[in-house]
C-alpha positions as CSV (number, residue, x, y, z in Angstrom):
1,M,13.8,0.8,19.9
2,A,13.2,3.4,22.5
3,D,9.8,4.8,23.4
4,K,10.7,7.9,21.5
5,D,10.5,5.9,18.2
6,W,7.0,6.8,17.3
7,I,5.0,9.1,15.0
8,Q,1.8,11.1,15.5
9,T,-0.8,10.0,13.0
10,Y,-3.3,12.2,11.1
11,T,-6.0,11.4,13.7
12,G,-3.6,12.3,16.5
13,K,-2.7,8.8,17.6
14,K,0.8,7.8,18.9
15,F,2.0,5.0,16.7
16,C,5.0,3.1,18.0
17,F,6.9,1.3,15.3
18,E,8.1,-1.6,17.3
19,N,4.9,-2.5,19.2
20,P,1.8,-0.9,17.7
21,T,-1.5,-1.8,19.2
22,L,-4.7,-2.6,17.3
23,Q,-6.2,0.6,18.6
24,D,-3.3,2.5,17.0
25,I,-4.3,1.4,13.5
26,S,-7.0,3.4,11.8
27,I,-8.4,3.2,8.3
28,V,-8.7,7.0,8.4
29,D,-5.0,7.3,9.0
30,I,-4.2,4.7,6.4
31,A,-6.4,6.4,3.7
32,H,-5.1,9.9,4.5
33,S,-1.4,8.9,4.6
34,L,-1.5,6.6,1.5
35,S,-3.3,9.3,-0.5
36,N,-0.3,11.7,0.3
37,I,2.5,9.2,-0.6
38,C,3.6,9.2,-4.2
39,R,4.5,6.0,-5.8
40,F,8.1,5.5,-7.1
41,N,9.5,7.8,-4.5
42,G,7.9,10.7,-6.5
43,H,9.9,9.9,-9.7
44,C,6.9,9.7,-11.9
45,K,5.7,12.2,-14.5
46,Q,2.9,13.4,-12.2
47,F,1.7,12.7,-8.7
48,Y,0.3,9.1,-8.4
49,S,-0.6,8.0,-4.9
50,V,-0.2,4.7,-3.1
51,A,-3.9,5.0,-2.3
52,E,-4.9,5.1,-5.9
53,H,-2.6,2.2,-6.7
54,S,-4.2,0.2,-3.8
55,V,-7.7,0.7,-5.3
56,Y,-6.6,-0.5,-8.7
57,L,-5.0,-3.6,-7.1
58,S,-8.2,-4.3,-5.2
59,R,-10.3,-4.1,-8.3
60,Q,-8.5,-7.1,-9.8
61,F,-10.2,-9.5,-7.5
62,E,-13.7,-10.6,-6.9
63,D,-13.5,-12.6,-3.6
64,P,-14.4,-10.0,-0.9
65,Q,-11.5,-11.2,1.4
66,L,-9.0,-10.8,-1.5
67,V,-10.4,-7.4,-2.4
68,M,-9.9,-6.2,1.2
69,E,-6.4,-7.8,1.4
70,A,-5.4,-6.2,-1.9
71,L,-6.7,-2.8,-0.8
72,L,-4.6,-3.0,2.4
73,D,-1.6,-4.6,0.8
74,D,0.5,-1.5,1.2
75,A,-1.2,-0.2,4.4
76,A,2.0,-0.5,6.5
77,E,3.4,2.3,4.3
78,A,0.9,4.7,6.0
79,Y,3.1,4.3,9.1
80,I,6.6,3.7,7.8
81,G,6.5,5.4,4.4
82,D,7.1,3.8,1.0
83,M,10.5,2.4,0.2
84,S,11.4,1.4,-3.3
85,R,11.5,-2.4,-3.9
86,P,15.2,-2.5,-4.9
87,L,16.3,-0.5,-1.8
88,K,14.1,-2.6,0.5
89,N,15.7,-5.8,-0.8
90,I,19.2,-4.7,0.2
91,N,20.5,-6.9,3.2
92,E,21.2,-3.8,5.3
93,M,17.5,-3.0,5.3
94,S,16.6,-6.1,7.3
95,A,15.6,-4.1,10.3
96,Y,13.2,-2.0,8.2
97,R,11.7,-5.2,6.7
98,E,11.2,-6.6,10.2
99,I,9.4,-3.5,11.4
100,E,7.3,-3.5,8.2
101,K,6.5,-7.2,8.7
102,G,5.4,-6.5,12.3
103,I,3.1,-3.6,11.3
104,D,1.7,-5.5,8.4
105,Y,0.9,-8.4,10.8
106,K,-1.0,-6.1,13.2
107,I,-2.9,-4.5,10.2
108,R,-3.9,-8.0,9.1
109,V,-5.1,-8.9,12.5
110,K,-7.0,-5.6,12.8
111,F,-8.9,-6.1,9.5
112,N,-9.3,-9.9,9.8
113,L,-7.0,-10.7,6.8
114,A,-5.0,-13.7,6.1
115,R,-1.7,-13.7,8.1
116,E,0.5,-14.0,5.1
117,R,0.4,-12.1,1.7
118,N,-1.5,-14.0,-0.9
119,Q,0.6,-15.1,-3.9
120,Q,-2.2,-14.0,-6.3
121,I,-2.0,-10.5,-4.9
122,I,1.8,-10.4,-5.2
123,D,1.6,-11.5,-8.8
124,V,-1.1,-9.0,-9.8
125,D,0.8,-6.3,-7.9
126,T,3.9,-7.0,-10.1
127,R,1.7,-6.7,-13.2
128,L,0.3,-3.4,-11.9
129,L,3.8,-2.2,-11.2
130,I,4.9,-2.7,-14.8
131,M,1.7,-1.0,-16.1
132,E,2.3,1.9,-13.8
133,R,5.9,2.2,-15.0
134,N,4.8,2.2,-18.6
135,Q,2.2,4.9,-18.1
136,I,3.7,7.4,-15.6
137,M,7.5,6.9,-15.7
138,S,10.0,8.2,-18.1
139,R,11.5,5.6,-20.4
140,P,13.6,3.1,-18.3
141,P,17.4,3.5,-18.7
142,D,17.8,-0.2,-18.3
143,D,15.7,-3.4,-18.1
144,W,13.9,-3.8,-14.8
145,G,14.3,-7.5,-15.0
146,I,10.6,-8.1,-14.5
147,K,9.0,-10.3,-17.2
148,V,5.2,-10.1,-16.8
149,E,2.3,-8.9,-18.9
150,P,1.2,-5.5,-17.6
151,L,-2.4,-4.9,-16.6
152,K,-4.6,-2.8,-18.8
153,I,-5.9,0.0,-16.7
154,K,-5.8,3.8,-17.3
155,I,-4.3,5.6,-14.4
156,Q,-6.1,8.8,-13.4
157,C,-3.3,10.4,-11.3
158,L,-5.8,11.7,-8.7
159,N,-4.7,14.5,-6.4
160,P,-4.4,13.5,-2.7
161,S,-7.9,14.5,-1.6
162,E,-9.5,12.7,-4.6
163,A,-7.3,9.6,-3.9
164,K,-8.3,9.6,-0.3
165,E,-12.0,9.6,-1.2
166,F,-11.3,7.0,-3.9
167,F,-9.6,4.7,-1.3
168,E,-12.3,5.3,1.4
169,Q,-15.1,4.6,-1.0
170,R,-13.4,1.3,-2.0
171,Y,-12.9,0.4,1.6
172,F,-16.6,0.8,2.4
173,Q,-17.5,-1.2,-0.7
174,C,-15.3,-4.0,0.6
175,I,-17.0,-3.9,4.0
176,R,-20.4,-4.2,2.3
177,M,-19.1,-7.1,0.1
178,I,-17.7,-8.9,3.2
179,N,-20.9,-8.4,5.2
180,G,-23.1,-9.4,2.3
């Protein structure tokens, strides 16, 4: 990638996709961006942000480290956008996956998280995905091929400013939990 392959963040930082620094990563940028990104590429009945999704995921855990890791599970999307799981899994998307993996790693370092995704979080995230599909998507035209029991949460479908505040409040709760 060339030096021109960067974005300007909400807080005015220059974020280079291939080699972001820890200083480039900001919880303010993450909260702002995720609150403006709609889940399911916007194909839901009403706006539902990645930020709101992240808070629901984090609420499924009690261990402070898992709470923070779950909250920031999709944080890389603040810098590279949200790509649907089926598209991301296509072989030709390997470069995207590598960039996402590198950004995710830097986020994990920045926020003192485990270096690899926790399997519990992956499993709960899948249960959350099915719950979200059932509540905010039209009836599926075909089986998604995911056989899990959906979580039982009522989605609020917050607007972006509400979702940002929801995410930021949860982040500061996590900080307090971690610091005791």
